[in-house]
C-alpha positions in Angstrom: -10.0 80.0 256.6 -7.2 82.6 256.5 -6.2 84.8 259.5 -5.4 88.5 259.1 -3.9 91.1 261.3 -5.8 94.3 260.7 -4.1 97.4 262.2 -6.4 100.3 262.9 -6.3 103.7 264.4 -9.1 105.2 266.5 -9.1 109.0 266.8 -11.1 111.2 269.1 -11.1 114.9 268.3 -12.6 117.3 270.8 -11.7 120.2 273.1 -11.5 121.4 276.7 -12.4 124.9 277.7 -9.9 126.0 280.4 -9.1 129.2 282.2 -5.4 129.8 282.3 -2.9 132.7 282.4 -1.4 131.8 279.0 -1.5 129.3 276.2 1.4 127.4 277.6 -0.4 127.2 281.0 -3.5 125.9 279.3 -1.6 123.3 277.4 0.2 122.2 280.5 -3.0 122.0 282.5 -4.7 119.8 279.9 -1.6 117.6 279.4 -1.1 117.0 283.1 -4.7 116.8 284.4 -7.0 115.6 281.6 -7.2 112.2 279.9 -9.0 109.2 278.5 -9.0 105.6 279.6 -10.2 102.9 277.3 -13.4 101.5 278.6 -13.8 104.5 280.8 -14.6 108.1 280.4 -12.9 111.3 279.3 -12.0 113.0 282.5 -10.2 115.9 284.1 -8.8 116.5 287.6 -9.4 120.2 287.1 -12.3 121.8 289.0 -15.2 123.4 287.3 -13.7 126.9 287.7 -10.5 125.9 285.8 -12.3 123.7 283.3 -16.0 124.6 282.9 -16.6 122.5 279.9 -15.4 119.9 277.4 -16.8 118.2 274.3 -15.8 115.0 272.6 -17.8 112.7 270.4 -19.1 109.4 271.8 -17.6 107.3 269.0 -14.2 107.8 267.5 -13.2 107.9 263.8 -11.7 104.6 262.7 -9.1 104.1 259.9 -7.7 100.8 258.7 -3.9 101.3 258.5 -2.7 97.9 257.2 -3.7 94.3 256.7 -1.2 91.4 257.0 -1.9 87.8 256.0 -1.1 85.8 259.2 -2.1 82.4 257.8 0.3 79.7 258.7 -1.6 76.8 257.2 -3.3 75.7 260.4 -6.7 76.6 261.8 
């Protein structure tokens, strides 16, 4: 049986609702205090006043990027 390396990309698209003085401040707040960990949850260190809501899908979009034959003749 052959072995293949299948490179994939998982993409989550969603949004945070933040209260900020400017677009630059909003971008900085989300960049510095919001995130995602694999096997964990989407999270924010912002309080409910600064970030009252966010919405992300439960499952990401998945796209196969490439497939390489990694067979070397052994099992």
